[in-house]
N, C-alpha and C positions, 0 to 999 in steps of 0.2 A: 503493501500500501505505500500511497505518498507520503511527504511528509505533514503534508495540510489533512491528508485523512486520519492518520495515527492518532493528530493531536486533538483533532475533533471526536473521534472515537474514544478517546483517553475523558477528556472533558465531560461527553455522554455518561462513560460507568463511573465516574466518582462524583457525578450528580447527587444530589439526595434528593428524594421523593419528596414534596413538599406540597401542602394544598394552598391555591391563589383564591383567596374570595374577589377579585378583578371579575370574572365573568355574573356571579352570584352576584355583585354589588351593583353593578350597570342593569343587569334585570331587573333587580328591586328598584333602583330611582325611577327606568323607564316605569312602573308601574305604579309608581308614586305620583309620577308628574301626572295621570289620568289625560295623558295628551288623547287616548283612544278609545276611551272607553265605552264610547255607544259604536265603534266598529263590528264586523262579526268576528269572530274568534280567527278563522284563519289572517286575518289582515292585523289583526291585533299583534298574533304570533310571527307574524313578517316581518313588522316594524320595530316589535323587539328584538330578533335575531337584527335588522340594518341598525338599532343604538349601538349593540355592543359592538358589533367588527367596525363599524364608525367611531369607537370609540376605547375600543382594548388597545395596548400597546403590543406596536410594530416593531417585530426583536428580528435583527439580521446579526448573527454572532459573527465576529471576526474569521475572516475565512470562507466562509459558509459559501457554497455554489447554489442550496436549493436556499429560499428565505421564506420564514413565519414558523410560528411556534403557536399552538392553542391555548398555550398561557402565558404571560409576558415574560417567560424566559423557558430556558428547557427543564422540563421534569417540575414546572409549578404548572400543577395540576387544576385545573377548575370543575368549581362541582354546582350541581342542576338542584336549587331546591324548589322550582317548581315543581320536581318529580320528586325530590326528596330532603328535605331541608334538616342536614344533621344536627341534631342537639347540640348540646357545650360537653356534655359528656362524651358523648360519638365523637366528639374533636379530641378529645382528650385521652382516649382510647386508639384512635387512631396513630397518636401523638408519639403516644406511650407505648406498646405493645411488639412483642419482641421480634415476632415476624413480621414482615410485610407493612414497616413502619411508615407513614406520612408524616412527618417534621409538619406542626402548625405554630407560624409564627405568633408572636404577642396578638399583633397587629390583626391577624384574621380572627384569633378571639374575641378582640373589642368589636369590628365590622358585624361580625356573625350575632354578639348579646347586643348591639345597639340598634342592628339594624334588621339585620336579615330574617332574623329566629322572629321578633317582633310582626315585622309583614307578614310572612311565610306561612310561622303553625296555624293549622287549622286550613291551608290552601292545598297544601302537596296533594299530587297523583294518590301518592304512597299510604296516607290519610284516606284518600277520597277510596284507593281500592278497598283497605280495610275494613273500611266503615259499610259496604255493599255489598261484604260477604256473607254466607249464611253460616248460623251456627256449624252446621255439618264440615263447611268449606275452613274454616276458623281452629276445627279441632283437628282434622285430617293434617293441617300444616304443619299447628303445633306440636301435634306427634309425631312428626319424621314422614310423613307419610309420601307426599310430594312438598315437591320448593316451588316458590311464583319467581319466574325471573322479573316480570313487571313492578317487584315489588323497590325496588329503588333504581331501575335505570328503563331506559325508553324500547319499546321492540327492534328487534335485529332479526336473521341477519340482512345485509345489504352489501352487495358487490356489483360492480362498475363494469360495462361492459365497452366496446371502440367505441362510444359515439362520441365524447370527448374528444377523440383523437381526429375529428372529422369536423367537428361543429365547434363554431364559436358558443357564447352564452348567448349574443346578437342575434343568432340564427334559431336557439331556442325560445326566448322574449317575442320576437316575431312569429313563432308557431304559436307561443302561449296568447297572445294578442290576438289572431287572425282568429283563435278558437272562441277568446273573450266575446268579438264582435257578430259572432253567431251564437249567439249562449242566453236565454231567457231565465232561465233558472236562477235565484239570487244567491245561495248556496254554492253554486257551480263560480258563479260570478264573483266571490270573495275566493273561491279557491285558488281561480287563476290569476287574480287582481294579486294575490300573496302570492304566489308563483314568479309572479315578474317582478315583484320589491325584491326578494330575493336572490332574484340573479343578480339583479341590480348591485343588492347590496353586496355583492360577494366581488362582483367587476372592481367598486370601490373599494371596496378592501383589498386587491391586489394593487388597484394605484397607489394608494397609502405607501403601502411595499414599495414600488417606482420611486414615490416621492423620498423615502426613507433613506433608500439606496442614494439616490442622487446627491442629496444631503450628506451623506457620509462620505460620498466620493469626491466631494469638494473640501473636505477636511484632511482627507488620506495622502499621508507622504507619499506612499511606497506607489510609485505609478502604474504595475503592474496591477495590485488590489484593487488600483481605482478607475483598471479599464474593469476588471471585476465586476465591480459594483455599478458601474453604466451597463455593464451587457444585461446584468440583472435586473437595472430598473427598465432599459427597453422589454425584455421578457416579460416584465409583471406588465406593462402600459399595453402589453399586443394580446397575451391570454390572462383572464379566462374572456376576454370579449370577443376574440378571434380565433380559430383555430389554429390547433400549435403550426410551426412552420419546422423546427427542428427537434433534436432527440432534450437537447435543454429545456425546451420550450412546453414538449410535452410531461416531461419531468413536475414542473413548475405549475403548468395546467394542472393536472391530476392533484398535485398537492393541495392546492386552493379550495379542490372540491372536497377533499378529505378533512379538511381544516374547518371548510364553512358545515359540512354533513356532522362534524363532530362536535363542532359548534353549536349548533343550532338543538342538538339533542344528544343520547349519549346512546346511541344503539349496542345493547347485547346483542352481539358483539360487534367492534370497531368496524368502520366503513372497511371494505379491502379493494384492492386495484384487479385482480382478477386475474388474468391469463396478459402478464403482462411483458413477456415475451413475444409473444403474438403483435401485443399493442405497438409496442417499439421499434418493432423489426424495419417497419417501413423508413422511421427514419432515421437507423441506423445503417441500412443499406442504403439510402439515399446520398445521405451524408461522408459517406467514407467513402463509395462510388465518387463525389463531387470531391474530396480531399479535405473537407470544413468541418473533420471528427475522425478522431484514431479509435481505433479499439482501445488506447490507454488511456486518453481521454475519458471517454465514455465510462469505461470504468470506474473512474475516478468520481466523477459524475453518481453514478450508480451507489457508490459506495456512501457519498453522501449525502446520496436518496435515503439509502441502510439506518444513518445516523440520525433523522428525522422520524422517521417512527419510533428508536429507541429510545428519546426524547418526551415521548405520550405515554408513559405510565396509566392504565387502564383506573378511571374513576373511581375514586373511595368508594370502599363496601364495610358495609357493618351488619354482626349479627347473622343471621342464616344466610345472606346473601354473602357475606365475607366465607362460612362456611364451605357455601358450594365453586366459589371461584377465588380463592386467596392465592391472587398473585399481583405482579403489577403487569401481568403481559394481557393486554387489549386484542388480542387472537386478531389480528392484521395476520393474514394468509393470502400470499402469493402461488401461483397455479404457473408451474411450468409445464411444456410440451403436450403431451396430448393429441389432440385432431385439432383441426381448423376448421371453420363456420362450412367451408367446402366437403368437409368426410377426409382431409389428408393430414400424413403425417403435419403435425404441426411443431417438430424440434424445428429449430433454427438457431444459427448462428449467436443472437443473443440468448438463447435457451443456456448454452454453455457457459457466454459469459457470465450470466445471472449466478450458477452455477460458482464458479471462479466467486464470484462477489461473496455468495452465501459462505464459502468454505472460508476466504480470507478473513470476512468480518469476524464471523462468527460472534453475533448477538443473539440474544434473547427475538429481538421483534426487530424487520418482521416474520412472523413464521413465515416457512418454506414448504411445497409439495410438489411431486412431482406426480403426473398424470400419465400414468402406464398405459399405451394403448397398442395392440397387436401391430400397430401398422409404424411405432417407433423404432430405432435401432438400437440394439442391444449395448450400446456406446456409452449411450445417454442414460439407460440406467445403470451402466458401469461406474459411470463418473457420480451419478450420485450416490450410488453407494461406499465409492473411495471418500467422499464428505460422513459418510454415515458412522463409517469405521474409527473416524477420530472422536465419536462419542458424545456429541451436545446435543444428539437426536434428531435432528435436520437434517435433510428435509424429511419428510413422511411420504408414503406411497401410497396414489391411488391407482384402480382399476376403470379409466376412462368409459370402455364398453360396459363395466355395471353401471356408473354414474349416470351414462347416457339411458341405459335401461330401466331404472329406476324412475327418472323422468318421465318416460315414454310409458309406461305405466299409470304414473299419473293423472296423463290426459294433456300432458306438451307435445307440442308438434317435435318433428326431428332436429328440424332447423334451428327451433329458440333451444330445444334438448344438448346441439352441440355446440352451443356459445352457452350450456352452462358448466357446473363443474363444484368442487367444493368453498368451505369457507369455514372460520371457526375452528372448530376441531377437527372434525369428520363430515361437515353437513353439507347435502345436495339442493341447489338453485341452477334456475336460470338466469344468468349473470344479467344485469340490467332492465331484467324485466318480470323481476319477480319480487313478494314480500312474504321470504318465507322466515318465518319468526320463533324461535325457542322459548314454550310457555315454561318449559320446566321441567327439573326431573322427577323421577317415579319410583319409588322404593319397592322393586316386588318381592323382596325377601322382609321387609317389615310388610307388606298385603299375609304372607303367607303364615308373617308369627301371629298379626292380628286374626288370620284362618283356625289359627292352633288355636287358642282361648276364644273360637266361638264368637269372635266380633269386637270383643274389650280387647282396651291398648292396656297393659300392665304397668308401662311406665306413667304414662298418665293418667291412671285411675278410670278413665272412659268408655263404655260402649259407643265406637268409630261405626264399626258397621253394623250387617242384619245378625243379629242371634240365631246361633243354628245349632242343631242338633250331632250330638258324636261321630266318630267317622269309623262305622265298620269294614271299610275296604279303601286299599289307595284309590280306586275309581271313584267314592265317595268324598275321601279327602280332596280330589283334585277336582270335584264337583266343587265343594266348598269356596276353593281357594278361586277357581272360576268367578264364583259369584259376587265374592269379598271386592275381584279386582271391577268386575263390571262395575260394583257399588262406588269405588272411588273414582274410578275413572269416568265417571257420569259428574262428581261430586267436581271433581277436577276441571272440567270440561265446561259445565256452567258456570264457574265462577270466573275461567277465562275470555266466556263467550261476553261477560258483563264486562271484564276488562277490555275487552276490544271495542265496544261501546264507549265507556268513560276514554278511552285515548281518541277513537273518532270526531267525540263530542269538545273535550277540552285540550287535544295536546297535538294537533295536527301537526305536519310537518312538509313544510311549503317548498323549502331549498332541498329535501330530499324527496320530493316529488319529483320534482323537475329532471331526474338524471334517472328513474323508472317508466319505462313504457309501462303503461298509455294511460299515464297520468295527467298529461295533459291532453291529449286527444278526449279522456274520458270530463275534465274537466272534475276530478275526485282526487283528494288526498289519499298519499302513501297509508295512510291508516285507516282510508275509506273506500277500500277496496279498486283505487286509482292502478295499481299495479294489474298487468294483464295477468300472473299468476298469483294464487295468492292461500299459500300450507301455513295450517299452523300443526309446529313440533312436540310431542313428548317425549322427551327421553327417560328409556328404561336404564334401568341401573341394577347391578348384582345379579345377573340373569347367573354367572357362577356358582355364587353363593345358593341361590335357590335351587337351582339343578341338582348338585350335589345334597342341599337341605331333603328333597322331595326323592333322590334315589336312595339314600338313608334311609327315608322313613317307610320308602316301599322296600329295601333290602330288611330291615330290621326289624321292624314290626309287626308288618304285611306278611314279606314272603316268607322268611327265617324266623319270626315269632321269638328273638332274640330278647327281647321285652315288651310290653303293652303301650298303649298308646297314654295313658293314664303314667307308666313309671318313664318313660322317654320323656311326659312334660316335669316333672318332678327333676328329674336330671337337670331340662334345661334352666329349672326354677332358680338352679343352685349355681349355675353357672361350671356342672361338672365338678363340684367339690366334694370330695372323696369316691369320683367316676372318673380317675384319668384312664383306669384299663378302660372304660365304656365309651370315652372320648377318643383313644389310640381306636379302636374296633371302627366306629365312624370314620376315622382320617383313612385309615389303612384297609378296610375292609368294606367298602364302598364305590362299585361304580361311579368312577368319575371324571364329569368332563373334562375334555382337553386332551384324554388319552386314546380317540377312536375307539373308543368304548360306545354299541351301538343301545347298550342297557341305559347308559346316563345320556346319551346323546340325542335320543330319541325322546327321554323328559324335556331333556333342552328343547327343541321343536315345537314339543306338547306345549311349555309356557311361551316363548314367543310367539307362539300363532293365535293361543290366548289371548294375551296382551295386543296383539295386532287386529284380531275382531272386535277386540272392545272398542278400539280406537279408532280404526281408520276406514275414512270415507265419513266418516260426523260432519256436516256442516259448519265451519263457522260465519263470525257476522260478516267479512268482506266477499264471501261469493267464493272462498276455496272451504278446502275440508282438512280435518287433521290426521295426522299422518304420525308413526313411530320412529323414530329413530333410538339408538344405540351409545347411551357415551355419558361420561361419571364428571370431566375435568375433575374438581376436588371431592364433588360430594358423596363417594361411595366411602370416602373417611367421614361427612357428619352423619350418613344415613346410618354407617356403622355404630356411630356411638349412640341415638338411638336406637338402635335394634337388640336384643337380649341376645342368649348363648341360642346358636340355632342347629340343628342335628347331624350338619356336617363337620362337627367339633369345631366352629368358631367360638372361641368366648367372647361373653360379649362384651358390646363394647369396639369393640376390632374391626378393622377396615371390611366393606364387604366386597368382592370381586369388582374388576372394573373394566367397563366398554361390555366386550363381548371375551374378555382374555377368561383363562379359566383359574380356579381361587389359585390364590398365589401358593406356588408350593405344590400343587396336585396334580402339573404336567408332569409326568416321571417317564413319559416315551420319547420325546425328546420333539422339536419342532415340526417335522413331519406331521405328527399324530396329531398336534394341536390344530393345525392349518387343516386336516382333515377332519375333525369334529366342527370346529370355525364352520368351514364351508357346508356345513349340512342345513344349515340357517338360510333360509330363501334371502340372500341380502337384497335382492330386487323390490321385496316388499317394507324396504325401510326409506329412508332418507340419510344413511348414514348409519356405520358401524363402525367402531374403534377396538383395534384390536393390538396388544402391545407384546413385542419378546425381548428379550435380556441375554445377550451373548458374551462369553467372555473374550476380551480383547485378542488372544489366540486364533480363536475361528476366522478372525478378516484380515492377518497379521502376512499371508502369502495370495498373491492373485489365484491360487489354486481354491482357496476357501470364500473370495469375492464374485467368485465367477459361480459359484456356490449359490451363495446369499443369490443373485441373479435369477438363476434357475427355480428357486423356492417361491421367490415375491412372482414369477410367470405363473407356476405351476399350481399358487394359491389362487391368481387371478384368473387363470381357465377352469377351477374348480365353481369360481362365480363368488369371491372373497371380494369386498368392496376396499376394506383400507389395513396395510399394517404398517406400523414404527417398530422404529427397534433402540434399544440400550445397550451398548455396547461399554460394558463397566463388571469388573470382578465385584464379587460382593467384600473383600478384603479393604479394595479401595474407597465402597461405600462407609462399612466401618470406621474405618479412620478417619474419616472425613466427617461424619458425626461426632467423635473422641476429641479432635483438634481441627474444628472447622476454619481455626485463622490459617493453617496452612494449605485449603481445601477452598478458598474463596471462588475458584474461578471453575470451581469444578460443576459441569452442566450435567441434568439428565432430562429423560423425555417425561413426564408426570403422566399428562395422558394423552389431550390433544393438543400440547404444548410443554415445550421447553421449558426452566428454569433452575437456578440456580441452587443445588442441592442441599445448602445450607441456609436458604432463606426457606427450604420447607420447611413445616410443623413435623413435631419428633413424631405422630404415627401416621405422618404421608411418607416420613424418612423409613420409618420401621418396614412399612407396607412395600416399599418401593426395592429394599435389601431381601424381602421374604419371596419378591417374585423369582420364578426358575431360571438360573441363570445359565442355559445350553452351554454345553461344549465344545459340543460337536455338529455337524451338518450333515 
């Protein structure tokens, strides 16, 4: 990397995340002014957005080539009091917690105490949501049956297609104005006016950066830097008003869009560039042919771009929301490879350039993935494997053909499906055309626990589900589980439909709407069904744990009759106290998922299909449907903490299995057996599945080992797998890092759908990662 990039990277890594009150203060000032109280809500939101962009600090750091920060400086994190107004106690927790703290300056405490809390208390979406939920929803939520993403953050995911690389905002404004001239519906008129206001606000925001760059250039004594600042100014005056002409303008255009969308609201998860290699290739090719750009200069620009993402920690979370996603990472994922919109091989020269950037920068943000198609060359996968073996969990690997199959099953056109990919952790959607919103995690194992106690939750002391009779057979037990699952999914979806209505009414996102087809053409907001496709996902958690638990019940209670159901419940209530022999029986004499054992894998398929049938196809309020995917972020740790001992031998409070991975340590027949088990699930019925594998570094130390991993990936995808990702680290290193964290500050591991610093993880999560099987051969 260049000296410039080395310095900027070091500054980004050393900067401590901290709370900025700037956005919250400006937003509060705007609403206190009461300048637009009689306007429709969409226009109020657009004018508030415009006010923030016109008055927030413009930041261009020394040596930067890409301009703009979400906060007043790198890692100064804005807050969103209209969604969740943090209390002073929340701020104290954020400031003082041992892992993932956000420092809170005294001035921020003062502004919150004197202005932000007094105005927003009683007005937030969080309060509106929680006060609108039924007692059944609240009881299940508090028991840990499910979580709710929109409790503190706005709906996501959102991913950009190629539209901004072909059109400027002036074109989008003309499109919206033309649509406005034909519209008679007053609500749609308001939505369109709001979209126009928001786009003009971002154009002005860019111009402010241009003006700042010229001021800095005038004061700059270094002629080279002064010239760079004038080029930055020229770029900011051109984009996003106009379509980009150069590689630099394309990157800066995207960055202004990214800042705009994440300053307007805080979508779960962060906005993503999508297929960056395909978007940038025309600019790269034209400029390198013309001699106005070299590969080295393009690489430096991309590495500066990478640093901008790393400067943006996720908005601060507290309580359950922090537990389900305890990380600074904001889940920006960049897709590489796959196929083009025409169905051709999507790998190009920029793909390999970006892989070089990923390896050299070694940053948590942005996250990266390769989309592997049968059309892609093996050299592409092998280059990714070379990076994977360095041991920081990137890039993750996706099956392009399966991703497309998932979207086709959901009713997307082939042309649109080819425009899609994955974002966040593993989630599938059509880029630039879909609102695919994650609604929260669902604790499959907790539902089984409640089933065993006939609808009663021992932890909260409440009857949460339907009261059922005892179970005289395994089929009766599974039927009871299916009934409880149906009940809780209905409770969850009823709550989410209400939340969708609240966001549509109170929290439109006019700028985001401009970037997603067909919001302008419909005159509808992103939160009101404006997108071409509208999917709501519920994420299942604990598939391995519930599979092994049901397998244990079937084997030891109903088939072999080693103990009765009442005896099993006594063992579980005691958390195996005095019953270690019984626990070892469950651990070692039970058919377990992840070993290509049909007895266990058939149970896994039954659980999966029961969850699928309970959710898939139920209408949401935006004109789309509810679907399922299988991923946990860090929620398998939280869900484990609220779930008692389970019949697979797991102690009370310990983490559940994550994604569709086997229970930690239960996979004993090697990685091929794990993939064979996981492939028995019909991945096309999901919007994404997450599979973690851990290898010892020795496996990939040779060319032969890397070649075997390439073939392993391709074999899994031929069997229909959606995703796979790898940790390449041995248990001894992880144990030493836990004991001597000061010596391992740079140790990065793959957690779930993201990478993080091992020493920043909670003790429970560190233990969970260490307990994952470390395969020593392929």
